[in-house]
C-alpha positions as CSV (number, residue, x, y, z in Angstrom):
1,X,14.6,-18.4,6.7
2,X,12.0,-16.0,5.5
3,X,9.5,-16.2,8.3
4,X,12.4,-15.0,10.7
5,X,12.7,-12.0,8.2
6,X,9.1,-11.3,8.3
7,X,8.9,-10.9,12.2
8,X,12.0,-9.0,12.1
9,X,10.5,-6.3,9.7
10,X,7.3,-6.1,11.9
11,X,9.3,-5.4,15.1
12,X,11.5,-2.7,13.4
13,X,8.7,-0.8,11.7
14,X,6.8,-1.0,15.1
15,X,9.5,0.2,17.2
16,X,12.1,2.3,15.1
17,X,12.1,5.5,13.2
18,X,12.3,4.1,9.5
19,X,10.2,7.0,7.8
20,X,11.6,8.9,4.9
21,X,13.1,12.3,5.9
22,X,10.2,14.3,4.3
23,X,6.4,13.4,4.0
24,X,5.3,15.1,0.7
25,X,1.7,15.0,1.6
26,X,2.5,17.8,4.0
27,X,3.2,19.9,0.9
28,X,-0.2,20.0,-0.3
29,X,-2.5,22.8,1.3
30,X,-6.2,22.6,0.8
31,X,-8.4,25.6,-0.1
32,X,-11.4,25.7,2.5
33,X,-14.8,27.1,2.2
34,X,-15.9,29.1,5.3
35,X,-19.4,28.7,4.2
36,X,-19.6,24.9,3.2
37,X,-23.4,24.3,3.3
38,X,-22.8,20.6,4.1
39,X,-24.1,18.6,7.1
40,X,-21.6,16.4,8.5
41,X,-24.2,13.6,9.0
42,X,-25.1,13.5,5.3
43,X,-21.5,13.1,4.1
44,X,-21.4,9.9,2.0
45,X,-17.8,8.4,1.7
46,X,-18.7,4.8,0.2
47,X,-17.7,3.9,-3.2
48,X,-17.4,1.1,-5.7
49,X,-14.2,-0.2,-7.0
50,X,-14.4,-2.8,-9.7
51,X,-18.0,-3.4,-8.8
52,X,-17.1,-4.0,-5.0
53,X,-18.9,-1.8,-2.5
54,X,-16.7,-0.2,0.2
55,X,-18.0,1.9,2.9
56,X,-15.0,4.1,2.9
57,X,-12.1,4.9,0.4
58,X,-9.6,3.4,2.9
59,X,-7.3,0.3,2.4
60,X,-5.3,-1.3,5.1
61,X,-2.2,-1.9,2.9
62,X,-0.3,-5.1,2.5
63,X,2.0,-5.7,5.5
64,X,2.5,-9.1,7.0
65,X,2.1,-12.8,7.2
66,X,4.6,-15.9,7.0
67,X,5.5,-16.2,10.7
68,X,3.5,-17.6,13.4
69,X,3.3,-14.4,15.4
70,X,1.8,-12.6,12.3
71,X,-1.3,-14.8,12.4
72,X,-3.0,-12.5,15.0
73,X,-1.9,-9.3,13.4
74,X,-3.7,-10.3,10.1
75,X,-6.7,-11.5,12.2
76,X,-6.9,-8.2,14.1
77,X,-6.8,-6.3,10.7
78,X,-9.4,-8.6,9.0
79,X,-11.9,-8.2,12.0
80,X,-11.6,-4.5,11.7
81,X,-11.8,-4.3,7.9
82,X,-14.9,-6.5,8.0
83,X,-16.7,-4.6,10.5
84,X,-16.0,-1.3,9.0
85,X,-16.4,-2.3,5.5
86,X,-12.9,-1.4,3.9
87,X,-10.4,-3.4,1.8
88,X,-7.2,-5.1,3.1
89,X,-4.1,-6.8,1.5
90,X,-1.7,-9.2,3.3
91,X,2.0,-9.4,2.9
92,X,4.0,-11.4,0.5
93,X,2.7,-15.0,0.4
94,X,5.9,-16.5,-0.9
95,X,6.5,-17.9,2.6
96,X,3.4,-19.8,2.6
97,X,4.0,-20.9,-1.1
98,X,7.2,-22.4,0.1
99,X,6.2,-23.5,3.5
100,X,2.6,-24.5,3.5
101,X,2.4,-24.7,7.4
102,X,2.4,-21.0,7.3
103,X,-0.7,-20.7,5.2
104,X,-2.9,-20.0,8.2
105,X,-1.0,-16.9,9.0
106,X,-2.6,-15.5,5.7
107,X,-5.7,-17.6,5.3
108,X,-7.2,-16.3,8.6
109,X,-8.2,-13.3,6.6
110,X,-10.7,-15.4,4.5
111,X,-12.5,-16.2,7.7
112,X,-14.0,-12.6,7.9
113,X,-16.3,-10.8,5.7
114,X,-13.7,-8.4,4.4
115,X,-15.3,-6.8,1.2
116,X,-12.0,-6.4,-0.9
117,X,-9.0,-8.9,-0.1
118,X,-5.9,-8.5,-2.0
119,X,-3.3,-11.3,-2.0
120,X,0.3,-10.5,-2.6
121,X,3.3,-11.7,-4.4
122,X,6.6,-10.1,-5.3
123,X,7.6,-8.9,-8.7
124,X,11.2,-10.2,-8.5
125,X,10.0,-13.9,-7.6
126,X,8.3,-13.7,-11.2
127,X,11.6,-14.7,-12.7
128,X,14.5,-17.0,-11.8
129,X,16.7,-15.8,-9.1
130,X,18.5,-17.7,-6.5
131,X,15.2,-19.7,-6.3
132,X,12.9,-20.7,-9.4
133,X,10.3,-18.4,-10.5
134,X,6.9,-18.6,-9.2
135,X,4.6,-20.7,-11.1
136,X,1.1,-19.7,-12.2
137,X,-0.1,-22.6,-10.1
138,X,1.9,-20.9,-7.2
139,X,0.2,-17.7,-7.8
140,X,-3.3,-19.3,-8.0
141,X,-2.5,-20.8,-4.4
142,X,-1.8,-17.4,-3.1
143,X,-5.0,-16.0,-4.4
144,X,-7.0,-18.8,-3.2
145,X,-5.3,-18.9,0.3
146,X,-7.3,-15.8,1.2
147,X,-10.0,-15.8,-1.4
148,X,-8.7,-12.8,-3.0
149,X,-10.5,-10.4,-5.3
150,X,-7.2,-8.9,-6.6
151,X,-3.5,-9.9,-6.6
152,X,-0.9,-7.3,-5.6
153,X,2.4,-7.7,-7.4
154,X,4.7,-5.8,-5.4
155,X,7.9,-4.0,-6.7
156,X,10.6,-3.8,-4.1
157,X,13.7,-3.8,-6.0
158,X,15.1,-1.2,-3.9
159,X,14.8,-3.3,-0.7
160,X,15.9,-6.3,-2.7
161,X,19.3,-4.5,-3.6
162,X,20.1,-4.0,0.1
163,X,19.1,-7.2,1.6
164,X,21.8,-9.6,1.7
165,X,19.5,-12.5,0.7
166,X,18.0,-10.1,-1.9
167,X,16.8,-11.1,-5.6
168,X,18.7,-8.8,-7.7
169,X,17.8,-9.8,-11.3
170,X,15.1,-7.6,-12.7
171,X,15.3,-8.6,-16.5
172,X,12.1,-10.4,-17.7
173,X,9.8,-9.2,-15.0
174,X,8.0,-7.3,-17.5
175,X,7.1,-10.0,-19.9
176,X,6.1,-12.4,-17.1
177,X,3.9,-9.9,-15.8
178,X,2.2,-9.4,-19.2
179,X,1.5,-13.2,-19.2
180,X,-0.1,-13.5,-15.7
181,X,-2.0,-10.1,-16.5
182,X,-4.0,-12.2,-18.9
183,X,-5.0,-14.8,-16.0
184,X,-5.2,-12.8,-12.9
185,X,-6.8,-9.3,-11.7
186,X,-3.5,-7.6,-10.8
187,X,-2.8,-4.3,-8.9
188,X,0.9,-3.1,-9.4
189,X,2.2,-2.0,-6.0
190,X,5.3,-0.3,-5.1
191,X,6.7,-0.5,-1.4
192,X,8.3,2.8,-0.8
193,X,9.9,4.1,-4.1
194,X,6.8,5.2,-6.3
195,X,6.1,4.5,-9.8
196,X,7.3,6.8,-12.9
197,X,4.7,7.7,-15.5
198,X,6.6,5.5,-17.8
199,X,6.0,2.6,-15.5
200,X,2.2,3.5,-15.3
201,X,1.8,3.6,-18.9
202,X,3.5,0.2,-19.5
203,X,1.5,-1.3,-17.0
204,X,-1.9,0.1,-18.6
205,X,-0.5,-1.6,-22.0
206,X,-0.3,-5.3,-20.6
207,X,-3.7,-5.1,-18.8
208,X,-2.9,-4.2,-15.1
209,X,-6.3,-3.3,-13.2
210,X,-4.9,-0.7,-11.1
211,X,-2.0,1.0,-9.4
212,X,-1.0,1.2,-5.7
213,X,1.6,3.8,-5.9
214,X,3.6,3.1,-2.5
215,X,5.6,6.2,-3.0
216,X,8.3,8.1,-0.9
217,X,6.8,9.7,2.1
218,X,6.2,6.9,4.6
219,X,8.3,3.7,5.4
220,X,11.7,3.3,4.0
221,X,12.4,-0.4,3.6
222,X,16.2,0.8,3.1
223,X,15.9,2.2,6.5
224,X,14.2,-1.2,7.8
225,X,17.2,-3.1,6.2
226,X,19.8,-0.6,7.9
227,X,18.1,-1.7,11.1
228,X,18.5,-5.2,10.3
229,X,22.0,-4.8,9.4
230,X,23.3,-2.6,12.1
231,X,26.4,-4.8,12.4
232,X,27.1,-5.1,8.7
233,X,30.0,-3.3,7.2
234,X,27.8,-2.4,4.3
235,X,25.3,-0.6,6.4
236,X,26.3,2.7,4.5
237,X,24.6,1.1,1.5
238,X,21.3,0.9,3.3
239,X,21.4,4.4,4.4
240,X,22.4,5.8,1.2
241,X,19.2,4.6,-0.3
242,X,16.9,5.6,2.8
243,X,15.3,8.4,0.9
244,X,15.4,6.8,-2.7
245,X,12.2,7.1,-4.8
246,X,9.5,9.2,-6.2
247,X,7.2,11.1,-3.9
248,X,3.9,9.5,-3.4
249,X,1.8,12.7,-4.6
250,X,3.8,12.7,-8.0
251,X,3.1,9.1,-8.5
252,X,-0.7,9.7,-7.9
253,X,-0.7,12.6,-10.1
254,X,0.3,10.5,-13.2
255,X,-1.4,7.4,-12.2
256,X,-4.8,8.8,-11.4
257,X,-5.1,9.9,-15.1
258,X,-4.2,6.6,-16.5
259,X,-5.5,3.7,-14.2
260,X,-7.5,3.5,-11.1
261,X,-5.1,4.5,-8.4
262,X,-4.6,3.8,-4.7
263,X,-2.7,6.6,-3.0
264,X,-0.2,5.1,-0.6
265,X,3.1,5.8,0.9
266,X,3.0,8.2,4.1
267,X,-0.8,8.3,4.4
268,X,-1.1,8.9,8.1
269,X,-4.5,10.5,8.6
270,X,-8.1,11.2,7.1
271,X,-6.6,14.4,5.7
272,X,-3.9,12.6,3.9
273,X,-6.5,10.4,2.5
274,X,-8.4,13.4,1.2
275,X,-5.2,14.9,-0.3
276,X,-4.7,11.5,-2.2
277,X,-8.2,11.7,-3.5
278,X,-7.9,15.4,-4.5
279,X,-5.2,14.3,-6.9
280,X,-7.4,11.7,-8.5
281,X,-7.0,8.5,-6.4
282,X,-9.7,6.2,-6.1
283,X,-8.7,5.1,-2.6
284,X,-5.8,5.6,-0.1
285,X,-3.8,3.0,1.7
286,X,-1.9,3.0,5.0
287,X,0.2,0.4,6.6
288,X,2.4,1.2,9.7
289,X,-0.4,3.0,11.7
290,X,-2.6,-0.1,11.2
291,X,0.3,-2.4,12.0
292,X,0.9,-0.6,15.4
293,X,-2.8,-0.7,16.1
294,X,-3.0,-4.4,15.3
295,X,-0.3,-5.3,17.7
296,X,-2.7,-4.1,20.4
297,X,-6.0,-5.6,19.3
298,X,-8.8,-5.5,16.8
299,X,-10.6,-2.8,18.6
300,X,-7.7,-0.6,18.3
301,X,-7.8,-1.0,14.6
302,X,-11.4,-0.2,14.4
303,X,-10.8,3.0,16.4
304,X,-8.1,4.0,14.0
305,X,-10.5,3.5,11.0
306,X,-13.2,5.4,12.6
307,X,-10.4,8.3,13.3
308,X,-9.5,8.4,9.5
309,X,-13.0,8.5,8.5
310,X,-14.0,11.3,10.9
311,X,-11.0,13.3,9.8
312,X,-11.8,12.8,6.1
313,X,-15.3,13.8,6.7
314,X,-14.3,16.9,8.5
315,X,-12.2,18.0,5.6
316,X,-15.0,17.2,3.3
317,X,-17.3,19.4,5.3
318,X,-14.6,22.3,5.3
319,X,-14.4,22.2,1.6
320,X,-18.1,21.7,0.9
321,X,-18.1,18.1,-0.3
322,X,-21.1,15.9,0.1
323,X,-19.4,12.8,-1.6
324,X,-16.3,11.6,-2.7
325,X,-16.9,12.8,-6.2
326,X,-17.3,16.5,-5.1
327,X,-13.5,16.2,-3.9
328,X,-12.3,16.4,-7.4
329,X,-13.4,20.1,-7.6
330,X,-11.5,21.2,-4.4
331,X,-8.8,23.8,-5.0
332,X,-5.4,23.0,-3.6
333,X,-1.8,24.6,-3.3
334,X,1.4,22.7,-3.9
335,X,4.2,23.9,-1.6
336,X,7.7,23.1,-0.2
337,X,9.9,20.3,-1.8
338,X,6.9,18.8,-3.5
339,X,6.5,22.1,-5.7
340,X,10.1,21.3,-7.3
341,X,8.9,17.8,-8.3
342,X,5.7,19.2,-9.3
343,X,7.2,21.8,-11.7
344,X,10.1,19.8,-13.0
345,X,8.8,16.2,-13.6
C-alpha cells in the first residue's frame, strides 16, 4: 500500500546514510571582501516570487504526506514556514487522491498561513501505467487540498525504475504535461537526478512556470530503495544507480538563464543557499534537514530556518551584499569534480 511506502521513506531518510557520494555544492568557493562596508542588521533577504512576498529565499522542499504518521510532520513544517514567512511543498498527493481518508495528512498545511504552498503529483502518473493516469479533476483536487499556489510535477523515473512497484512507462508524459500546463501553474521538480539543458528548454516551450532542479548532491532515492530492498536479490541494481544524475549546480547553471529556478539537491546550509543564488537561482530548497527537525517539533524547524537565514546573511556580509540582487555580482571559483562537469557539459 502506498501509505506504508511513505512512512518507510521517512524512516530511512531520517536514520540511514542515503546521500549521494559527493556534494557538488562543496566545489563552489566564494570570493570574499575583507572590507564589505555592510551592516549585518541592514541586510534584506526578502523577495517576490510571481507576486508572492517571502521573507527569505528558502523553500522547505516537498517531502511527505499520505500516512497517518506524516500529518504531524507536515503540521510542524507548516507552523514554522508560516511563522518565518517562507514557502513549503508537500509530498506526492497520489495517496490522498486514491485514499481520501488520508487527505488530512496534506490538508493540515492549509490551516496555517504559509505564504507559498506547493502541491505535488508525480510525472509518471500523468499517463496510464499499472493504474490509470491522474485526471485533470484529480490534479485539481490535489491543488485544492492544500490551497496551493503552484503544483509541483515531480520527475522520479530513476526511483520508479528501482522500485518493485514502480511506474516504468515514460512515453507520453511530455504531451500530457503540455496539456495541464495550460490549466495549472506548474513547477517541474526533479527528485535527485537533476534536469538537463534540453529538459529545461522543453519545459519553457510548454509554459512551465519554474524549475526545481533537485539535482545530484543530496538524497539519492536509489539509495533509499536499496535500504527498502535490503533482502532483495536485485539490490545491486539499486546501488548501481545510487549516484546517477546531473549535479545540482549544473542544472541551476542552465535553468536560471531560462526559467525562475529553485536550487535544490544537497542544500544543507545558508551557505549552500547563497551558492544557489550566486548561480542565478531565485530560491533554494532543502528537504532532509527539515524532515529531521520536523520529527522533533515545530520549534526545531523554526530554529533550523533561523540558522539558514543567519548563515546566508553572514556570507552576504562577507561578500558585501546588502540584498539578494547584489549576490549576482559576487565572484566564485569552481573546483574539484564540479569543474569537470562545468568545463565539459
